[in-house]
C-alpha angles and dihedrals in degrees: 000000000000116000140185137189113233147138090237125123118265144072119331129182135206125210091281094052092249111157119244111187129200124186140163095243142013090255093052089046092054091051090050091049090053091048097049091045090054091048094049101034110021093139093050092048093051093045089052093046091052093045090052091050094043094242103111095105088066089077104012096050134223095328087072096046097091090057094047091052091053093046091052095045093046089051094228095161097048091045089052091051091053090048091053094047091050093048091049090054097050103028113025094172093058093045089049089052089055092045089054091053090051091049088055092049091052090047093055105033100089093051091044091051092052088057095053120072093200091078089063094042091054095039089237126151117200112258134203126276120223124211089258096049093095088055090051092048090051092049093048091050094050107030090100094034093101091045100233089173086068086075087065089053093048092050090046093050095046092049092056105027106024132248095303089071091075092066094040093056098032104120138107115270144175092295094064132068125222144159147209117237135165136182120205111192123220093263087067101044134081092237100046090240126102127262124206119195140165149112131249114229114217140136105298108240134182110249091037125249092235128060121204107224144163118212120192134174134139090278099052148352113211136171122195152112113294128192108239108246095029124085125234125013113291105168115028123020148145122202096183095259101043134026133190142186137180143205133193108279090206088228123167107233106138122078136197123214126197104228131203106214132181133183120237133178088266097048131272133342130197126208110241132207088259090065092249127121109239126195115254123207112253137182136148123237128186122224115210115222120195109250095000141078120282115267118225119221127187111223109206127177123188128187087274097051144277119333106242099175133033126347141210089319094044129235124338091265092055095259103152096237141121122178126200124197122222113194129165102247090052089052100041103025089229131117096173095255089142084081095063099084096037089055091054091048095046120125102170139027087257088062091049091048092052091047093053091050083077094051120116117159128071107013109238142178108237128206122185139165135184138202091255090067096260120144133189132197115171147128119255129193142057123295119173124231110232143132120310090241089078090069095062100048147300115339127211110265091206095060121083122237099057099092124121106252104182144314129292116243109246113252124233134203139187137222128277117217088344094307138099122190127193122185105148092276125134100288132125090336094055095109090054103054149048109204118045133168117267111265093248099102094043092045092048094049091049091048093050091049089051092059093083138022101227129043136189131202091251091059095063102080089067089061092046089057101046111134105188110137109207092174089068088077101086094051094043091048091054091045088057091059097054122110136175092052126156114254091255093051092046091053090050092047092051091047092053092048088056092048117115091228093239116137095216120167092234095049119112089187091057089052090051093050091049090051093053090045093052092047090053093047091053091050093049091048090052095049115117091233089069097039095104089060091064091063100084124175116247096271118166113286093243090065099046100088088072090058099048106124096206092051092047093050092045093057096038095046094113091056092045092053095045094048113110091229131009112200092291094302114152097227097179089056092052092046090051091051092049091050093047091048092052093045090053093046106023120186113264111233135349137326092260091058091069101018095076132154112267109182125187117249125181087219123027098194094125117060118219131190099228121202128256112248140215120221138052140222097284096037120099082242089065105195101154123220117178107237112226094020112048144344091213115113114227093162131050144108106346087190140349125218142179116193113198114198093192096059118004090201088064089062119111138207142170139177130204097255121004149282094279126069094197117106111239094022113133087238099046096093106001095114095050096089090050093046094049092044096048099251125132133209119245115249109240116210099158106100091203088067092055130085119227120222116225115237088242088062097049 
C-alpha cells in the first residue's frame, strides 16, 4: 500500500490501524466515517443491518431465526423509520449528518465486501443502507439492554415461590449489559486535571462492538469509541477540553402488557382499559431461512405496543397469553440522536449536560469532566412514570391504571472525596430500576482509589484488571462451618479458606472455588423446591435465557446463601456434597484453562485459539462465566479507556480484537494480547505520526 504524510483531508492510520479521519466539514466527516467503517467492517455492518430488519436467517440459517422473529414482532425497522422521520422534521442538521454517514457506508460497502471472505461463504451480497438504518441498528443493539424479559422471570418466580423471590433473585446477570467507570477529579490527580476511566461490559463479539476512531474537522477534533453503523461518538469520547463516558443505569423503562386479543372478520381486536375492543394493526411477514422454508410471522400492534409473544390463540403450547411490549422509542419516535452532533461540538461539561438532555435510549449514567475543572455525574435517558406493578411483571392491558403518565426527571449525583464510581450498582439511578449489580465492583474500585491521594492516567489499567471476588464470601463462610468431611474435602476446604479470593488466570485455587460453586449451583437448581421454576411457558426462544433456572441461581447465589431461610432447602448439606464432589474430582489446572474467551461470531468458519482470562462476574475485571453451566466467558470488557484531561495524548484505549473486522488483516486481532494482558494502546493525536491512505488504496 502506498502512503504519504500530509495535512490533507482523508483517512489516516496509526500503528494499530485505527482510523483517524480529517474532513472539511462535519457532514463530509460523517460520510468519511461511514466509508471507513464499511471498508474495515463491511461484514459486521451487513450482519447488523439484517438483524435489525429481521432478515439474518436468510444467510445465517435457522440459528438466527429466533432473533429475526423478535425483530419483526417488535417492529424495530418501522420504529427506526419513524424515529428518523421525526428527527428530520425537528432537527434537519442532525438528520443530514446521519444521511451523510449512510452515504459513506453505501460508498464503501462493495469494496469492503470484496475484502472479506465471509460474504462468499454465506452467499451474501452487500445491500443498501437507508437513512434510518443507523436507528434500526441502534434499536436492535439495545432492545434487550434493559432486560424486559426479566419481568417474565419475576412473575414466574412470584407465582411459584411468593413475593420474596423478587429480592432473592434481583441481580444483574448474563442477559444485561453493564460497565465500570470512574471519574477522578483534578484534586486527586498528579496533573491537577481530571481522569475518566472504565470499561463497558457487553457480549464480546468478533468484530468488536466498539470502534476506536478519531474524527476531525474545523468544528471539532474528537477521539472515542463509536458503535459501528452509527455516526459520531455517543458513549465514550474526548474532545480535547471535555471527556465523557457512560454505563448502563439499570433503569426499568420497558413494560410488558398481557393482552386479550380476538379475531374478527376485519383482523384482530384488543381489549382496552376502557372495556372496549379496539382494532389492532395486523399483517403477516415471511422470514427467509437459509436452506429451509419461509416462516410466517404475524405482526400485531395494539395501543400499548407490538405483540412480542403469543397472539389471539395464545403461546405455542396453548397457554392463553399474548404479551405486548411498550418501549419509549416506539411511543415517542425518538432515540436521542439529536445529541450526536452536540456531543462532538462540546467544549465543557455544561455542553455535555445539555447534549444528554436530548438522550432517550438506552438509559445511562453519564460522567464527564472538562479542563476548567467542571465535572458531571447524572442519569440520561427516558423512563416512563407509571404504576409500581409494572416493575414486577406483565400487567393486564384491559385494566385501568397501567398507563404511562409522564417521564421521570433524570437524577443527578456529585463526587465523594473527589471521586465518582459507576458500576451498575444502586446509585443515582436507584429510583428508576429494580435489578442492579451487587455493590462489589463499585466498592472495590472506590477502595482501590482510596489507597493513594494522587493518581495518573497510567495508573488506571491496574484498576481495570483487579480480580478480587468479594462475592465469594458467603460460600467461603459456609464452607468454614462444615464438619464431618472426608480428609480430601477437608484439605480442599482449608485450602479455599487460605485462598486470597483473586480470580487470576494462573490460580489453581480460583479454579477449585469455581468448581465448588458450579457444583452447588447445579444442586440448588435440581432441588425439588425450585422444580416449578423449570416449567416455563412457551415464550419465544429469544426471551428464554432470562428464565433459565441454573443461570438465575448462578448469578443470585450470594443472595440465596445469605438468606435466613430458603424454602426449606438444607444448604449446608448441598454445600458439603458440592465440596466432596470437587475434592473427589478436582479441576485439573488453573482458572484460565477453563475460563477462556468465547466471543460471538455470526459465522464460525475459522477456528481460533482464544486466551484464558482472569476475572469473574463480580470482579472489577468482569469476565463473566455462568456458574453451573460453563466457565467460558462470553461477556466482558468490550473496550477499555482512560481519558486524560491534562494531555489528551496521554489517554489510552484498547479493544478485544483490533481495528479491522476482516479475518487475516494485520489489525484484526493485534490488540487481543494487550487486552487479555491488561495493557492499553496509546491514543495518537499528532497527525504527523499518522500515515495517510491514498484514495486509490481505499
